[in-house]
C-alpha positions in Angstrom: 95.8 125.6 63.8 97.0 122.6 61.9 96.5 119.0 63.0 100.2 118.4 62.8 101.0 121.0 65.4 98.2 119.8 67.8 99.0 116.1 67.4 102.7 116.8 67.9 102.0 118.7 71.1 99.8 115.9 72.3 102.5 113.3 71.6 105.2 115.4 73.3 102.9 115.7 76.3 102.4 111.9 76.5 106.2 111.5 76.3 106.5 114.0 79.2 104.1 112.0 81.3 106.0 108.8 80.5 109.2 110.5 81.5 107.7 111.7 84.8 106.4 108.2 85.5 109.8 106.7 84.7 111.6 109.2 86.9 109.3 108.4 89.9 109.9 104.7 89.5 113.6 105.2 89.0 113.8 107.1 92.3 111.7 104.5 94.0 114.2 101.8 93.1 116.7 103.8 95.0 114.5 104.1 98.1 113.4 107.6 97.3 109.6 107.8 97.0 108.7 111.1 95.5 105.0 110.5 95.8 104.9 109.5 99.4 103.3 112.6 100.7 99.7 113.8 101.2 100.0 116.6 98.5 100.7 114.1 95.7 98.0 111.8 97.1 95.4 114.6 97.0 96.5 115.7 93.5 96.1 112.1 92.3 92.5 112.1 93.7 91.8 115.1 91.4 91.6 112.5 88.6 87.9 112.9 89.5 88.0 116.1 87.5 87.8 114.9 83.9 86.8 116.4 80.6 83.3 116.6 82.2 84.7 119.1 84.7 86.8 120.9 82.1 84.2 121.3 79.4 81.0 119.7 80.6 80.4 121.9 83.7 80.5 125.0 81.5 78.0 123.4 79.1 75.7 122.3 82.0 75.4 125.9 83.3 73.7 126.8 80.0 71.0 124.1 80.4 70.7 123.3 84.1 72.0 126.5 85.8 73.8 126.0 89.1 72.9 122.3 89.4 76.4 121.5 88.1 77.7 122.3 91.6 76.1 119.2 93.0 78.8 117.2 91.2 81.4 118.9 93.5 79.4 119.5 96.6 78.9 115.7 96.9 82.6 114.9 97.0 83.1 117.7 99.5 80.5 116.3 101.8 82.0 112.9 101.4 85.4 114.2 102.3 83.9 115.7 105.5 82.2 112.5 106.7 83.9 109.5 104.9 87.2 109.4 106.9 86.2 106.5 109.2 84.9 104.5 106.2 87.9 105.2 104.0 90.3 104.4 106.9 88.5 101.1 107.4 88.6 100.3 103.6 92.3 101.1 103.5 93.1 98.8 106.4 91.1 96.0 104.8 92.7 96.4 101.4 96.3 96.4 102.8 95.7 93.3 104.9 93.9 91.4 102.1 96.0 92.7 99.2 92.9 93.9 97.3 93.5 95.6 94.0 90.1 96.8 92.7 86.5 97.6 93.7 85.3 94.3 92.2 88.0 92.4 94.2 87.0 94.3 97.4 83.3 93.4 97.2 84.0 89.8 96.0 86.4 89.3 98.9 83.9 90.7 101.4 81.4 88.0 100.3 83.6 84.9 100.6 85.9 85.7 97.7 83.1 84.7 95.3 84.0 84.3 91.6 80.4 85.0 90.4 80.1 88.3 92.3 83.5 89.5 90.9 82.3 88.7 87.3 79.0 90.5 87.8 80.6 93.6 89.2 83.3 93.7 86.4 80.7 93.3 83.6 78.5 96.1 85.1 81.5 98.3 85.6 82.4 97.9 81.9 78.8 98.5 80.8 78.6 101.6 83.1 81.9 103.1 82.4 82.5 102.5 78.6 80.2 105.5 78.0 82.3 107.6 80.5 85.5 106.7 78.7 83.9 107.5 75.4 83.0 110.9 76.9 86.7 111.6 77.2 87.4 110.6 73.6 84.5 112.8 72.5 85.9 115.7 74.5 89.3 115.3 72.8 87.8 115.0 69.4 85.5 118.0 69.9 88.2 120.2 71.4 90.5 119.2 68.6 87.9 120.2 66.1 87.4 123.6 67.7 91.2 124.2 67.9 91.8 123.2 64.3 88.7 124.9 63.0 87.8 121.8 60.9 84.6 119.9 61.2 84.8 116.2 61.9 82.4 113.5 60.5 80.0 112.1 63.0 78.1 108.8 63.6 79.8 106.3 61.3 82.2 103.4 61.7 82.3 102.6 58.0 85.4 104.7 57.3 87.1 104.4 60.8 90.6 104.3 59.1 89.9 108.0 58.1 88.8 109.0 61.6 91.3 110.9 63.7 89.5 109.7 66.9 90.4 106.1 65.9 94.1 106.9 65.7 94.0 108.8 69.0 92.4 105.7 70.5 95.2 103.5 69.1 97.9 105.9 70.5 96.2 105.8 73.9 96.1 101.9 73.8 99.8 101.8 73.1 100.6 104.4 75.7 98.5 102.8 78.5 99.9 99.3 77.7 103.4 100.7 78.1 102.4 102.8 81.1 100.3 100.5 83.2 101.3 96.8 82.6 104.9 96.8 83.6 104.2 95.1 87.0 102.4 91.8 87.4 101.2 92.7 91.0 98.2 95.0 90.6 98.2 95.7 94.4 101.7 97.2 94.3 102.0 100.9 94.5 102.5 102.6 91.1 104.7 105.6 92.0 105.0 106.5 88.3 101.2 106.5 87.8 100.6 108.7 90.8 103.3 111.1 89.9 102.0 111.6 86.3 98.4 112.0 87.4 99.4 114.5 90.0 101.3 116.5 87.3 98.2 116.3 85.0 96.0 117.6 87.9 98.3 120.7 88.1 98.3 121.3 84.3 94.5 121.1 84.0 94.0 123.4 87.0 96.4 126.0 85.8 95.0 125.9 82.2 91.4 126.3 83.3 92.2 129.1 85.8 94.1 130.9 83.0 91.1 130.6 80.7 88.9 132.0 83.5 91.2 134.9 84.2 91.5 135.7 80.5 87.7 135.6 80.0 86.8 137.5 83.2 89.4 140.2 83.1 90.6 140.1 79.5 87.3 140.1 77.6 85.2 141.6 80.4 85.8 144.0 83.3 85.7 141.5 86.0 83.0 139.3 87.6 80.7 142.2 88.3 80.6 143.2 84.6 79.8 139.6 83.5 77.0 139.1 86.1 75.5 142.6 85.4 75.2 141.9 81.7 73.8 138.4 82.3 71.2 139.8 84.7 70.0 142.1 82.0 69.0 139.1 79.9 65.9 137.2 81.2 67.0 133.9 79.6 70.3 134.0 81.5 68.8 135.4 84.7 66.5 132.4 84.9 69.5 130.0 85.1 70.1 131.1 88.7 66.5 130.6 89.9 66.0 127.4 91.9 63.1 126.0 89.9 62.8 124.3 86.6 66.6 124.3 86.1 67.5 123.1 89.6 64.8 121.1 91.4 65.5 119.8 94.8 65.4 116.2 93.6 67.9 116.9 90.9 70.3 118.5 93.3 69.9 115.7 95.9 70.4 113.0 93.3 73.4 114.6 91.8 75.1 115.2 95.2 74.4 111.6 96.4 75.6 110.1 93.1 78.8 112.2 93.3 79.4 111.2 96.9 79.3 107.5 95.9 81.4 108.2 92.8 84.3 109.5 94.8 85.0 106.0 96.1 83.1 103.6 93.8 84.4 104.7 90.5 87.2 102.2 89.7 89.7 105.0 89.0 88.8 106.7 92.3 89.2 103.4 94.2 92.5 102.9 92.4 94.0 106.3 93.5 92.3 106.7 96.8 92.8 103.1 98.1 95.1 100.9 96.0 97.7 103.7 95.5 97.5 105.0 99.1 101.0 105.0 100.6 100.2 105.8 104.3 96.9 105.8 106.1 97.6 109.2 107.7 97.8 110.9 104.3 94.0 110.7 104.3 93.7 113.4 106.9 95.3 116.1 104.8 94.0 114.9 101.4 90.4 115.0 102.6 90.6 118.8 102.9 93.1 119.4 100.1 90.9 117.6 97.5 87.8 119.9 98.2 90.1 122.9 98.0 91.1 121.7 94.5 87.5 121.3 93.5 86.7 124.8 94.7 89.5 126.4 92.7 88.8 124.6 89.5 85.2 125.6 89.6 85.7 129.3 90.4 85.4 130.4 86.8 82.9 127.9 85.4 79.9 130.3 85.7 81.8 133.3 84.3 83.0 131.4 81.3 79.6 130.0 80.6 77.9 133.4 80.9 80.6 134.9 78.7 80.0 132.3 76.0 76.3 133.0 76.1 76.8 136.7 76.0 79.0 136.5 72.9 76.9 136.6 69.8 79.6 135.0 67.6 79.3 131.8 69.7 75.6 131.5 69.3 75.8 128.3 67.2 78.8 126.8 69.2 78.3 123.9 71.6 78.4 125.4 75.1 80.7 122.5 76.1 83.4 124.2 74.0 83.1 127.8 75.4 86.3 127.4 77.5 88.3 126.8 74.3 86.3 128.8 71.8 86.5 132.2 73.6 90.3 132.6 73.4 90.4 131.3 69.8 87.6 133.8 68.8 89.8 136.7 69.8 93.0 135.3 68.2 94.8 134.0 71.3 95.9 130.8 69.6 98.8 130.0 72.0 96.5 130.4 75.0 94.0 128.3 73.2 96.6 125.6 72.6 97.5 125.6 76.3 93.8 125.4 77.3 93.4 122.5 74.8 96.4 120.7 76.5 94.6 121.2 79.9 91.5 119.6 78.5 93.6 116.9 76.9 95.2 116.3 80.3 91.9 116.1 82.0 90.6 113.5 79.5 93.6 111.2 79.3 94.3 111.1 83.0 90.8 109.7 83.4 91.3 107.3 80.5 94.6 106.1 81.8 93.5 105.4 85.4 90.0 104.1 84.6 91.3 101.8 81.9 94.1 100.4 84.1 91.6 99.8 86.9 89.0 98.2 84.6 91.6 96.1 82.7 92.8 94.7 86.1 89.1 93.8 86.9 88.5 92.3 83.4 91.7 90.3 83.5 91.3 89.0 87.1 87.6 88.3 87.0 86.8 87.4 83.4 89.8 86.4 81.3 92.0 84.7 83.9 89.3 82.4 85.4 88.5 81.2 81.9 92.2 80.6 81.2 92.7 78.8 84.5 89.7 76.6 84.2 90.8 75.4 80.8 94.6 75.2 81.4 94.6 72.6 84.2 96.8 73.0 87.2 98.7 76.3 87.5 101.8 74.6 88.7 102.4 73.0 85.3 103.5 76.1 83.4 104.4 79.8 83.9 101.5 82.1 83.8 103.1 85.5 84.5 103.1 86.4 80.8 99.5 85.3 80.6 98.5 87.7 83.4 100.2 90.6 81.7 98.9 89.8 78.3 95.4 89.5 79.5 95.6 93.0 80.9 97.0 94.3 77.6 94.2 92.7 75.7 91.7 94.1 78.2 93.1 97.6 77.7 92.8 97.3 73.9 89.2 95.9 74.1 88.0 98.6 76.6 89.3 101.5 74.5 88.0 100.1 71.2 84.6 99.6 72.8 84.7 103.2 74.0 85.6 104.3 70.5 82.7 102.4 69.0 80.3 103.9 71.6 81.7 107.4 70.9 81.2 107.0 67.2 77.6 105.8 67.5 75.7 106.9 70.7 77.9 109.5 72.5 77.6 111.8 69.5 74.0 112.6 70.5 74.5 113.2 74.2 76.2 116.0 76.3 79.3 115.3 78.3 77.5 115.8 81.7 74.5 113.5 80.8 76.9 110.7 80.0 78.9 111.2 83.2 75.8 111.1 85.4 74.7 107.9 83.8 78.0 106.3 84.7 77.8 107.7 88.2 74.4 106.1 88.6 75.8 102.7 87.4 78.6 102.5 90.0 76.2 103.7 92.7 74.6 100.3 92.5 77.6 98.8 94.4 77.0 101.2 97.4 74.6 99.0 99.5 76.8 95.8 99.1 80.0 97.7 99.9 78.9 100.2 102.6 76.4 98.1 104.5 78.7 95.1 104.2 81.4 97.1 106.0 79.3 97.3 109.2 76.7 94.5 109.0 77.9 91.0 109.4 74.6 89.4 108.3 74.9 90.7 104.8 75.8 87.8 102.5 76.7 86.9 99.0 73.1 86.1 97.9 71.9 89.5 99.1 74.8 91.3 97.4 74.3 89.5 94.1 70.5 90.0 94.1 70.8 93.7 95.1 73.4 94.5 92.4 71.4 92.7 89.7 68.2 94.4 90.7 69.8 97.8 90.9 71.5 97.5 87.5 68.4 96.3 85.9 66.5 99.4 87.0 69.5 101.6 86.0 69.6 100.0 82.6 65.9 100.3 82.0 65.5 103.8 83.3 68.8 105.4 82.0 70.9 103.3 79.7 68.1 101.9 77.5 66.6 105.4 76.8 70.1 106.7 76.0 70.6 103.8 73.6 67.2 104.3 71.9 67.9 108.0 71.5 71.4 107.5 70.2 70.5 104.8 67.7 67.1 106.1 66.7 65.4 102.9 67.7 61.8 102.2 68.4 60.7 104.9 71.0 57.3 103.4 71.8 58.7 102.0 75.0 59.5 105.5 76.1 55.9 106.8 75.5 53.8 103.7 76.1 56.0 101.6 78.4 57.2 98.0 78.2 54.4 95.8 76.7 52.3 98.9 76.4 52.0 99.2 80.2 52.2 102.9 81.1 53.4 102.2 84.6 56.6 100.8 83.0 57.6 103.9 81.1 61.4 104.3 81.7 61.1 107.9 82.7 57.9 107.5 84.8 58.4 104.1 86.4 55.3 103.0 88.5 53.7 106.3 87.7 56.3 108.5 89.3 56.5 111.7 87.2 58.1 115.1 87.7 61.6 114.0 88.4 64.6 114.4 86.2 65.7 111.1 84.5 68.8 110.9 86.8 66.9 111.6 90.0 64.1 109.2 88.9 66.5 106.4 88.1 68.6 106.9 91.2 65.5 106.8 93.5 64.1 103.6 92.1 67.4 101.8 91.7 68.6 102.6 95.2 65.3 101.8 96.8 65.0 98.4 95.2 68.7 97.7 95.6 68.8 98.3 99.4 65.5 96.5 100.0 66.7 93.5 98.0 70.0 93.4 99.8 68.5 93.4 103.3 65.5 91.1 102.6 67.6 88.4 100.8 70.4 88.6 103.4 68.0 88.2 106.3 66.2 85.2 104.7 69.3 83.3 103.5 72.3 81.8 105.2 76.0 82.5 104.8 78.6 79.8 104.2 81.8 79.4 106.3 84.0 81.5 104.0 81.5 84.4 104.0 81.2 84.3 107.8 84.9 84.5 108.2 85.3 87.4 105.6 82.4 89.3 107.2 84.1 89.0 110.6 87.4 90.3 109.2 85.8 93.2 107.3 83.5 94.4 110.0 86.0 94.1 112.8 89.1 94.7 110.7 90.8 96.8 113.5 90.6 93.9 115.9 91.8 91.3 113.4 94.5 93.1 111.4 97.4 91.9 113.6 96.2 88.3 113.6 95.1 87.8 110.0 98.2 85.6 109.3 98.0 83.5 112.4 94.4 82.7 112.2 93.2 81.0 108.9 90.1 79.0 108.1 91.9 77.0 105.4 91.8 73.3 106.1 93.2 70.5 104.0 96.4 69.1 102.7 99.0 70.9 100.6 102.7 70.3 99.8 105.3 73.0 100.0 106.7 72.2 96.6 103.3 72.7 95.0 102.8 76.1 96.8 106.3 77.2 95.7 105.7 76.1 92.2 102.4 78.1 92.1 104.1 81.2 93.3 107.0 80.8 91.0 104.7 80.6 88.0 103.1 84.0 88.8 105.9 85.9 90.5 109.2 84.4 89.2 111.6 82.2 91.1 113.6 84.9 92.9 110.6 86.8 94.4 108.7 83.6 95.3 111.7 82.2 97.2 112.3 85.5 98.9 108.7 85.7 100.1 108.6 82.1 101.3 111.9 82.4 103.1 110.9 85.6 105.0 107.5 84.1 106.0 109.2 80.9 107.2 111.7 82.9 109.3 109.0 85.1 110.8 106.8 82.2 111.8 109.6 79.7 112.5 108.5 77.2 109.9 110.4 74.8 107.7 109.9 75.1 104.0 112.4 72.5 102.9 109.9 69.8 102.1 106.7 68.0 103.3 103.3 69.4 104.1 102.6 73.2 104.0 101.4 74.9 107.2 97.8 76.3 106.8 99.3 79.8 107.5 101.6 79.4 104.6 98.7 78.4 102.3 96.7 81.4 103.4 99.7 83.7 103.0 100.3 82.4 99.5 96.7 83.0 98.6 96.9 86.6 99.8 100.1 87.1 97.8 98.3 85.8 94.7 95.3 88.0 95.4 97.5 91.1 94.7 98.3 89.6 91.3 95.1 88.0 90.0 92.5 89.0 92.5 91.1 87.1 95.5 88.6 85.0 93.6 91.1 83.8 91.0 93.7 83.3 93.7 91.3 81.0 95.5 90.8 79.0 92.3 94.6 78.7 91.9 95.2 77.6 95.5 92.5 75.0 95.2 94.1 73.6 92.0 97.3 72.6 93.9 95.8 71.6 97.3 93.3 69.1 98.7 91.0 71.4 100.6 88.5 70.1 103.1 85.1 71.6 103.6 85.1 73.5 106.9 81.9 73.8 108.9 80.3 76.9 110.1 80.9 75.8 113.7 84.6 75.5 113.0 84.6 79.0 111.5 82.9 80.3 114.6 85.4 78.5 116.8 88.3 79.9 114.8 86.9 83.4 115.1 86.2 82.8 118.8 89.8 81.6 119.3 91.1 84.5 117.3 89.2 86.9 119.6 90.4 85.0 122.7 94.0 85.2 121.5 93.5 88.9 120.9 92.0 89.4 124.3 94.7 87.3 125.9 97.4 89.3 124.1 95.7 92.5 125.2 95.5 91.2 128.8 99.1 90.0 128.7 100.2 93.4 127.4 98.1 95.1 130.2 99.6 92.8 132.9 103.1 93.3 131.5 102.6 97.1 131.5 101.2 96.9 135.1 104.2 94.7 136.2 106.6 97.1 134.5 104.9 100.0 136.2 104.9 98.3 139.6 108.6 97.4 139.2 109.4 101.0 138.3 107.4 102.2 141.3 109.1 99.7 143.6 112.5 100.8 142.3 111.6 104.4 142.7 110.3 103.8 146.2 113.5 101.8 147.1 115.6 104.7 145.9 113.5 107.1 147.8 113.7 105.1 151.0 117.5 104.8 150.6 117.7 108.5 150.0 115.3 109.2 153.0 117.5 107.0 155.2 120.5 109.1 154.3 118.7 112.3 154.7 117.3 111.1 158.1 120.8 110.5 159.3 121.8 113.9 158.1 118.8 115.4 159.8 119.6 113.7 163.0 123.2 114.9 162.7 122.0 118.5 162.1 119.5 118.4 165.0 122.1 116.9 167.4 124.6 119.4 166.2 122.1 122.2 166.9 121.4 120.7 170.3 125.1 120.3 171.1 125.8 124.0 170.4 123.6 125.6 173.1 124.5 122.7 175.5 128.2 123.3 175.0 127.7 127.0 175.7 125.5 126.4 178.8 128.1 124.0 180.2 131.1 126.3 179.5 129.4 129.4 181.0 128.1 127.3 184.0 131.7 126.0 184.7 133.0 129.6 184.6 130.5 130.8 187.1 131.0 127.7 189.3 134.8 128.0 189.2 134.9 131.7 189.9 133.0 132.2 193.1 134.4 135.7 193.6 133.3 136.9 190.1 131.8 140.3 190.0 128.1 140.5 190.2 127.8 142.3 186.8 129.9 139.6 185.0 128.0 136.8 186.8 124.6 138.2 185.7 125.9 138.5 182.1 126.9 134.7 182.1 123.6 133.7 183.8 121.7 135.8 181.2 123.5 134.0 178.4 122.8 130.6 180.0 119.0 131.5 180.0 119.1 132.6 176.3 120.8 129.4 175.3 118.3 127.4 177.3 115.5 129.1 175.5 117.1 128.4 172.2 117.5 124.8 173.2 113.9 124.6 174.3 112.7 126.3 171.0 114.5 123.7 168.9 113.1 120.8 170.9 109.6 122.4 170.6 110.0 122.7 166.8 111.0 119.0 166.4 108.1 117.9 168.7 105.6 120.1 166.9 106.6 118.9 163.5 106.2 115.3 164.6 102.9 116.1 166.2 101.6 117.8 163.0 102.7 115.0 160.7 101.3 112.2 162.9 97.9 114.0 163.0 97.8 114.3 166.8 97.6 118.1 166.6 94.0 119.2 166.8 92.9 122.5 165.3 91.0 125.1 167.3 89.2 126.9 164.6 87.9 130.4 165.4 87.2 133.5 163.3 90.2 135.8 163.4 91.1 139.2 162.0 94.2 138.5 159.9 95.5 142.0 160.4 95.5 141.6 164.2 97.5 138.4 164.0 100.1 140.0 161.7 100.3 143.1 163.8 101.1 141.0 167.0 103.9 139.2 165.3 105.4 142.3 163.7 105.4 144.0 167.1 107.2 141.0 168.7 109.8 140.9 165.9 110.4 144.6 165.6 113.4 144.6 168.1 115.0 141.8 166.0 114.6 144.0 162.9 116.0 147.0 164.7 119.0 145.0 165.8 119.8 144.3 162.2 118.8 147.8 161.2 116.3 146.5 158.7 112.9 148.2 157.9 109.9 146.0 158.8 106.7 147.4 157.5 103.1 146.1 157.7 100.5 147.6 155.4 97.1 146.9 157.0 94.2 146.3 154.6 91.4 148.8 154.2 88.8 146.1 155.1 88.6 143.8 158.0 89.2 140.3 156.7 88.0 137.5 159.1 89.4 134.1 158.4 88.5 130.7 160.0 91.8 129.3 161.5 93.7 128.2 164.5 95.1 131.6 165.6 98.2 130.1 167.4 99.3 128.0 164.5 98.7 130.8 161.9 100.6 133.2 164.2 103.5 130.7 164.2 103.5 130.6 160.3 103.6 134.4 160.2 106.4 134.4 162.8 108.5 131.8 160.9 108.2 133.6 157.6 109.0 137.1 159.0 111.8 135.9 161.1 113.3 134.1 158.1 113.0 137.3 156.1 114.9 139.3 158.8 117.7 136.8 158.8 118.3 136.9 155.1 117.9 140.7 154.3 121.1 142.7 154.2 122.0 144.9 157.2 121.4 148.6 157.0 119.4 148.4 153.7 117.2 145.4 154.5 113.4 145.9 153.8 110.5 143.6 154.7 106.9 144.4 153.6 103.8 142.5 154.7 100.5 142.8 152.7 97.1 141.1 152.6 95.3 140.3 149.3 92.1 138.5 148.3 92.4 136.4 145.1 89.1 134.7 144.1 88.2 132.7 147.2 91.6 132.8 148.9 93.0 135.2 151.4 96.8 135.6 150.8 99.5 137.1 153.0 102.6 138.3 151.2 105.9 138.7 153.0 108.3 140.5 150.6 112.0 141.0 151.3 115.0 142.4 149.4 117.4 139.5 150.3 119.5 137.3 148.1 116.4 135.4 146.8 115.8 131.7 146.2 116.9 129.8 143.0 114.0 128.5 140.9 115.0 124.8 141.3 114.7 125.2 145.1 111.2 126.7 145.3 109.6 123.4 146.2 112.5 121.8 148.1 112.9 124.5 150.8 109.6 123.4 152.4 111.1 119.9 152.8 112.0 119.2 156.5 115.2 117.5 155.4 116.3 120.1 152.9 118.4 122.1 155.3 120.3 119.0 156.4 120.9 117.9 152.9 122.1 121.3 151.6 124.4 122.6 154.2 126.2 124.9 151.8 123.1 126.9 150.9 121.0 127.0 154.1 120.4 129.9 156.5 123.0 131.2 158.9 121.5 129.5 162.0 118.7 127.2 163.2 117.5 123.8 162.2 115.7 124.8 159.1 112.4 123.3 160.3 110.5 126.6 160.2 109.3 126.4 156.6 108.5 122.6 156.9 106.4 123.4 160.0 104.7 126.2 158.1 103.9 124.0 155.2 102.4 121.3 157.4 100.2 123.9 159.2 98.9 125.2 155.9 98.1 121.7 154.8 96.1 121.2 158.0 94.1 124.3 157.1 93.5 123.2 153.5 95.6 126.2 152.5 98.9 126.5 150.6 102.3 128.1 150.9 104.8 128.9 148.2 107.6 131.3 147.2 108.1 133.5 144.2 111.7 134.6 143.7 114.6 135.1 141.4 118.2 135.0 142.6 119.5 138.5 143.6 116.0 140.0 143.4 114.6 139.2 146.8 111.8 136.8 147.7 108.1 136.8 148.2 106.8 134.1 150.6 103.1 133.7 150.3 100.6 131.7 152.2 96.9 131.4 151.4 93.8 130.4 153.4 90.3 129.5 152.1 88.1 132.6 152.3 84.5 133.1 151.6 
C-alpha cells in the first residue's frame, strides 16, 4: 500500500479528531456538555491503552508469556481499591485548582518551586522514551503496511525520514488542539471527546483483528491453543517459571497500579478533566471492563503469529497488523493500522499536553518571571500560551531524537515499563503525603532524588549503554569496578528481572528516605498549612476561601492588574466582582482583603501552577513572614469555625425539629379537644337514649294504674333492658378509663383458649339466631393453654364476635372463629362476610374517639368503645390486635397473645 494513501488516511483521521473536539467545545459554549457522563470519562481513561497495548502486548507474549497481563491486572486492582484515594485527590484538585501531577505534589509541600522543577524534569526524562515508543510504533506499523523498509539509527538525514515529518505534523496538531485555553485547570471537553472516540476506534480495530485471526485464519480458540500446545517452545510460554517469575509479576502489577494515576496523561484525564466526582463510581468498573475486552485476543494473535511460518522473521510486535496483510486483506489491515495509529497519537496528545503544562509552569515561566520584573507591568497571557507551544515542540523533537537513536534497539514493552518505573518514584511523596501530615518538603525532595537516582542507574543507564553501544564494563564489573554496584545486581541481589530489581531498590530507598528525612526535619508554616488542607480536605473544603494564611499588604489595583495580565480584563473583572459580592467586600480601591489575595493566587494556579502563582502574587504584594504558631492558630480557628458551624447547624436542626414537634402536638391537642367534645356528645347522647326510654315507659306505667298485667310486665321488662344497656355503657367508659390509667391489675392464669371462646359463643348464640346469622366455632385439634386474664380476654372475644354479628347481613350472615399458632404467637381469627372495612380505617377503628368523629360510617348502635377497649386489653397483655379486610369482602379481626 502506498505512503500517499496511508498518510492521507492519517491526516483525514486527525482532521476528524479536530472536528470532534471542535463540536464538543461548540456545544459546551451553548451549555450542552456532551462529555459530562461516566461513559465518556471511562473511555478517556482508556488512554492508558497505548501502542504498547495494541502492538507491544502481543510481542511480550512471545518473550515473557502471560506476564503481559500484569500491566492490566494492576489497574484493575487499583480501580477496586483506589476510590477513596481518587476521591480525595479530586476534591483537593478542585479546591486548589491544580492542573498537573507536578503541581499537585508541589502544592502539597508548601507550593515549593524546587519540587515542581524536580518532578517536571524527571517526568520529561522518564516519559520521553514512552512518547518515542509511540513514534516507533507508528513508524514500524507504517513500514509493515507499506511493505517498505525504513532506515534506522541515524539523524544525519532527518529531512528524508518519514518519522520526522510525522513528528512535525503532530507538533502542529497538538499546538492547535491543546493550547487554545490559557487556564490549564479548565475542563477540555474537546480533548475528552476526541480521546473517548479514539478509545472506541482502537478497541473495535483490535477486536476485529482478533476475530479475523481466531475465526478467519483458524477454527476458533480451541484450534489455536491445540496447535500451540503441540509445540514445546510455545507450550513453555504458559508455564509460570522462567518466563513469569513471581517477582516479575509483582513488580509489573505494582508499577501498573501506580501508573494509572501517576502518569501525567492519566492524572490529566482522571483528575484534571473529571467533571463530577460521582462519575468515579461507574468509571472504576467500566475501565477494567475495557481492559478485559481489549486483551481478549492478545494471546490468540501472538500464538497465531508464531504458528505462521511466513512471519518467522517478522517482529512479534507487528503480528496484529502483519497477519491480515499476509493473507491479502489490505482494507482490514488499513483499519487495524488506524486503530494502532489512534492508540499511539491519543497517548502522544494527552501526554504531551500534560507535560507541556508542567514544563511551561515549572521551568519556563519561573525563568521568565524572574527576569521580567513585576508581572503587573505587561500582559503575559501570550507568554503563557507560547511557552506551552514551545514545550510541545521540544518534547516531541526530543522524543524523535530518542526514537532515532536508542528506541530502535528496545521493544515496546521494555520502554513502557522503564517509564512506569520512573513515575512510580512519585508514589511515596504523593500517597503518604495524602494521609501523613508530618511528611515535608525536604523528605519529598530527598526521596524523589534518591528514587530517581536508583531508577536511572538500574534501568535508564543500562538502556542508554545498550542503545548507544557505549562502554559496557559498568554492566559487568560495576561502578568503579565494584561488583556490588552492578546495575542489574545492585548490592549483590541477583535473580530478579531488571524491572523487578530496579523497582525493589528504588521503592525501598525512596520510602525510607522520605520517612527518615521527614521525621528528622521541620516543616515551615506554608507546608504545615498545606498538609492540613490535603490530609483533612473533607473538613476544610468549605472553608478554604475564608481561612487563609496569607499575611501582608496588597493593593486591589495591583491584584486586578495581575489577573488582567493573565486572564484578560473582562474575565478578571468578572471574577473579582463575583468574589466581592459573595464575601461582601469592596473592590473599588484601597487595600486588598487577605481572602481576595488567596483567591487570586488560586485562580492563577489554574493558569500557571501553584508555585508560579505564588511567585507572581509575591511580586505585587508585601508579604510578611507568618510564624508556625500563627498557622496553627489559623488551623485551630478554622477547625473551631467548622465545629461551631456544625454545632449551629445541629442546634438549628434540633430547634426546627422541636418547633415542628410542638406545632404537631398543638394541632393534635386541638384536634383531641374537638374529638373529646364529640366523644362526650356521643356518650351523653347514648346515655340520654336509654334514659329517655326509661322515663317514658315509667310514666306510662305510673299514669295507667289499671293497665293490664301483661302490658305492665312488657313495659317493666323494657325498662330493665334499657337499664342494663345504660349500665353496660357506663361500665365500658369506666373500664376504658381504668385500663388507660393503669389502675386495672391483671390476674394472669393458664387458660384453655378454646374454652374461653366456647363460653362466649354460647352466650352470643341467641343474638346470632335473632339475626338469622350462622355463628360457627372451629375448635383446635390441640389444647392451647395461654397465660392471660381470663375475664379480660373473654371481654375481647365478646366485643369482636358481637361486632361481627351486628355487621353481617341478615339471613346470609356467617361468622367463623378459628385458633392458629404463628411462630411464638397464639392468634384468634374472627371472620365475617359483612361489608368490610376500608384500608385507610384499619388503624383508626381502634381509636376510642373514632366512632364519635366518623358518625357517618360507624356501627348501627353503641358507643364504639368496644374495639378501643379490646386494643387496650391486648396492649396490657403484650399482645396485638388488627384487622384484615377489603370493602365488600368481609373482615377478619385477629388478636394475638404471646405463646411458648
